[in-house]
N, C-alpha and C positions, 0 to 999 in steps of 0.2 A: 601705702602702705600694704601688708598681709591683710588681705582681707577675707575673715571666718565667716563662714553661716553656722546658724544652729541647724537640730534636728526638726524636720515637721512634724507638725502637731495635730493631734488629731481633733476632731469635735467636742469628743468627750473634754480635754485636755482646757479647748477654749472656754467651754460652758464653766467649770469649775475653776479657772484663773477670772471668768466673768464673777462669780459669785462668791469669790474670795475676796476680789475689788469691793463688789457693793456691802458684804462685810465691812471693812475696812472703812468705807467712808461713814456706815453706820455706827462703827464704835468713834470717829473721831467728831461725829457732827454730835454725841451723846455726850460726849467728855468736856468737848469747850464750847457747846449753842452757840458755835461761830458761822458763818459763813467758807464753804470747804472750795479749794482748787483741786481737781483731781483728771493728771498729765500725765496722756501715752500719747503712742505714734501712733498714725496710720503706716500699715506694712499691707500692702495687699498678700494674699496668698498664704499659705501654709507654714512658713519660714517665719517667725515673729522674732527671732533671736538673731546674735551675730554683731562682728566686731562694727560694723559702722552701726547697726541700732544703737547698739550702748552708745559709743562716742555723738551720733546726734543726741539721742535722750540724754546724757548727760551736758550739751551743749546749750539745750532747752530749759534744763531746770538753770543754768546760770543766766539764762535770760530772764526765764522766770522772778528770777533771787534777784536781780538786778533793777528790776521796773519793779517790784513791790520794794524795795531799797528806795529806790529815786526817790519814790509819792510820799515814802515815809510809810510804809504797810507794815506793820508787826506780824509777825510769823508766830503763832503760839506753839504750834506744833508741825514738825517734818516730817513725812515717812517718805522713804526711799526703799522702792523693788526691784530688784534685775533677777527674770526668770525664763525658762525656755521659752514660756507662751508671752515674753514681752516684758518691759519696762513698765512701770508706772511712779507715778509721783503723787502727795498729796498734802496741801499745805491746809493747816486752820490760821484764818486769817482773820483781823482785828479791824476791818474796814466794812463800806458801804458795797452790798453785793453786786448793784451795777457799775461801781465804781470798777472793780476788780474784773469784773467780765468784759468792760472796756480795754481797760489793760492788756488782758490775756487775747482777745481779737486784736489789739493792734498787734503783738506779736505775733498770733496767726497770720495777718497779712502782712508785715511789712520785715518777717526775717527774714532771708535767704532763703531758708528751708523753714521755713514757718506752714505751706501749705504740707510737712509731714506732722506737725504736731495737731493734737487732737486734745482742746484744753479747755472742759468744761468748766462753771464755775456753779456750784450752789450753793441756797440761799440758807439761813440757818434752824430754817423749818425744812431744809431738804429736796428743794424745789428747782428742777436745774433752771437756768436762764437760758433760755435761746438765745441767737445773735440779732434777728431782728430788734429784740427789747432795748440793744444800747447803738442800734443805728448803724450794722455792722453788717454789710452784703452776703449774701450765700455763696458759701463754699463753692468753688471751683474746680474741676476735673484735674489732675497731671497732664493731661494728655492734651486734652484737643479744647480746655474752656469755657466747655458748658458749666451747668450748673450742675456737682457731683453728684447727687441724689437719682438725677435723672440717668446720671450712664452708670450707678450703680446697680437701676432698678434694671437696667435692658442690660445690660452685661455691653456696655460697649466695646470694652478692649478687653484684652485677653489679658492671664496675671502675668505672664512671662514678658507682655511689652511693656506694664505696670512697674514691674520691679526691674526690669533695666533700668529704666526711667527714674526708679528710685535711687539703685545705684547709684547713677552716672552724677545724678545731683550731687549725691552729699559723698561722692569722692570730691568732685570737685570742690564744692562748699570747705571739707575738713582739709583739701591741700591747700587754699586760697588762706586758711587760717592759720594753718601751722608755719604758712613760709609768711603771713604778716606778723607770727611771734618771731619768727627766727629773725625778720627785719629788725624787730623793735630791741632784740638782746643788742644785733649785730651795731646797731646806730646809740644801743648806750653806751655799747663798749666805747666808741670812739668818743662818746660825748665826756667819760670818767676818766678817759685818758689826759685829754687835754687838758678837764679841769683841775686834775693833780698838780697840786703848787708846793714844794717848790720842786723841779724838775729842771738838772743842770743841764743846759746851753740850750733846752728845748722852749718851747712856747708853754705857757700855763697861763691862768689867769693873773699873776703876777707881773709879766714881763714877757717878750717875744723873745725869749735867749738870744743863740748867735745869728737871729736871720735879721734881715729887714724888709724881705717881701711879703712878709706874711704876719696873723696875731691871729689872738683868740679869738676875734672874728670871724676871721679866716678860715677857721679851722672847723668852727660852729656850721660855719655857710657849708662848708666842702661836706660836714659828716653826714648834712641832711640831703643834700643834691647826690651822696650814695645812696641813701635811704632802699629807693627803686631796685637797685642794682643788688643789692643782697636777699631783695624779693625775688629776684629772675632768677637769682643763684639757687636759692632754694627750689624753686621749681621745675628748675633744671635735673635737679637731685631727682626731688619725685615724682617727675614723668619722663626720667629719662635712664630709668634702672635698669632696663635690656639693651644697652649700649655700652660697649667697651669703655674702661677707664679714658683710654686714651681720646677717645669719642668724646667723651663727658667734658674732658679739660677742654677740649678745642671749645665748646660752645661755652662755657666759662669763660674763656680766653676772650671769645668773642664779645661775649656781655662786660668783660674786663675793657675793652679798648672806648666801648663808650661810655663807660665810667670814668676812664680817665678824661673824656674830655666833658664830664659834665662838673668833675672838680676842678678842673682845669677855668670854666668859665663861670662858676661858684666863689673860687678864690684867686680871680684877678692873673691866671697865671701861674700860679704858684704849684709848686709839689707837696703840695699838703698832707696825701695820702695816698701817696703811689703803692707803695710797701702793701701799705692796711687792705687795699684794692684787690693784691692779689692773696693774701696769706687769710682775709676774711673770705672771700669770696669762695677760696676752695673748700672750707669752712660750712660755709653755709648752703654749698653744693653737697661734699659730705654730710652734713645732718639731712637734708631730704634725701639722696640716696639708700639712706638705713633705715630712715621711715619707713620708705617705701620696697624695703628686701627683707628687714629684723622685724622682730615684735618686739625686740627690748636690747638696749644699745648704750654704751656710757661713752665720755669725753674721749677714755681712751680709742677705741673703735673710731670716732670722728678723727683725732688724730692723724691713723692708720690710714682710712680710706681719701686722706686728704694728701697723704702721702704718695698713694697710688696714684691718683691723678696728678701728683706733681713730677713724676718721674716721664710721661712727657713733657712735662716742659724744659725739665733739664735735658734730655735729648733735642730736642730743638734747640735750647740755647747752644749746645756743647758743637752739634751740627752748624749752627750760621756763625756763632763768635770764638769756639774755641776755648780752651786754657780750664781752670780749675772753677767751681762752683760756689761763689758765694754768696751772702745776702739773705733775702727772702728764699730766693730757689731754695739755697740749700738748708736752712731751716724748713722749708717744706717738707724737702725730702727726708728730712731726719723723723718726721713724725712731728714736729716742735716742740724736741728734747729742750730746748734751750727756754721756751715758753712755758714749759712745766715748773721752771727754779722759780717763775714769777707767781705760780701758779700758788703752787706750795705755800709761798710767802704772804699769798692775800689770803689762802683758807685759813691757815695759823694766824695771821694775824685778825683776822674776823671771828675767830673761835677764842682770841685771848678778850675781845671786845673792844678793839681798834677803833677809828672810825672809817671811813673809807678812803680818806685823802693820806690817813698816816698809814692805813695799808698799801695803798699804792705806793707812797714814796718811797716805802721799806721795799717793797716790789722792784721797783724801779732800780735800786742800788743794787739787789743782788743781780738783777739784768746786766748791769755796766759790770758786774765783776764775773759773770759768767760768758756775756756771750763775743763771737767775732763782729763786731761792727763799721762796714765797710765804709758808711759815711764818715766814722770819725778818720780813718784815713785819707780822705778824698780832700778833707779839709783842712788835717790836723800833720799828715804824713804818713809814712811807714810805720812808725813807731808808735802813732798816738795811740791805737786799739789795745796795745798790751800796757803802755804808760796808764791807762783809764782804766783798764781790769786790776793792775796792783793798787791804784789809790785808792779804787772802790773798796778791794777785800782789803787794805790795811785800816781804812773807815771803820768798817764792820766786823774789825777784830776787834777792834778798840772798844767795841758798846757805844753806850750811852744816846745823845738825843739823835735819831735819826733826818727827823727833819733841819735841825740847824745843819748838820753834818751834808744835804744834799744842798745848803744855802750856801754854803760854802763851795761847792763844786759849781752850783750856779755860777759864782763871780767867777770864779777859775775858768769855766769853760767860757763863758760870755769873752774873756780877756784875750781867752786864743781861739776864737770863732769856729770853735767844737760844737757838733752837734749831733748824739747820738741818736739818729731817728730811726734807725734799725730797731735800735732797744726800744724806743717808744711804739714802733708798729707792734712790737710783742708782748708789751704790758697790755694792749688793746685785746692782743690776741687773749692773753690768761684773761681779760677780764672778759671776755667774750666765753670764753671756756666756764669761767665761773657759774654766771648766768646760768647757763648750758646745763652744769648740775645742779641747779636749784628743781 
């Protein structure tokens, strides 16, 4: 991500901030007469604010609130401040102070970035509880592992070395967190796609469609096997921002080969997700790349960046195979324009209060009416894609029950051995883009 640091703060500013923090603590304790959590970050040097600081602070707030909620601790008041002198958070809690201190020490000890957290707990009388009181070990130095107090007194390490370690550690943690979040969205998209029922000619919860070599569980197993691939693609985008788009594509392509092997192992050799590996892999890499190079972006930019990388795939395909581009490559090169049809349908259906399944069925019908699905041609002949588009468009024009329309198409497709796998991949892409918008 683009890292911005705040300005250096003066000693007078820090003293004023410390007094403001103490005043806030006194006000909250007087108001509630309860134990108080005071949360700040350990940021060495005169710069106390910046992109990483605020993201790490927000992550710490999430961890504190999650720990309190998991233990059933009620928070009477929460006060958060973000200033140039640093961030601080206060939580008035209804619980035994020692119990709360133990929870906070566990966060400091076991969170990947907990060493940069400074979580104090004051009892109802205002006494600060020391770590030793709950059996927590002394805090250790960022760099050498010795007791932190000793290194601070002796100034064993320069500010530059400490700050470099903090920045590297926070960057690595936040990158991994973002990659895990993106992986979760991609996996969710695949699971939602296969769960939508009925899907004409496709595997769903009711049947295996026109397929004999895969079923609902094949798809779930394959989707689970692909989760690490989506994480790696996102990290590729995050960490290769300085590379040109063709080089980023080649790295994603290499990851994709491994993903296809994982898919085959999980599905017993069936091609459950080959198109999704290509499309979602590009989009995950694009999401990581934009996170690294832009402060804010939307799904339209993600689609454009994926198209830039897809240009390399198309060049290589044309050089080795010749002829026109079809299927996933052509769709990616267009910036997933056909997937936009499904994305709009999903967004509209959800805004109308339809459930996820009904929204997914409606989106798929619109894809059938719009997409040039090469899977249909392979199974049903050159005329099959046009015939399917016409039939889907006719059903949509009639209006009425879309679930019933999809069910009728399902029976017809199974009888004709048709399976619009390209449309299924685009439905997964649309779900992913939808989730990225939230």
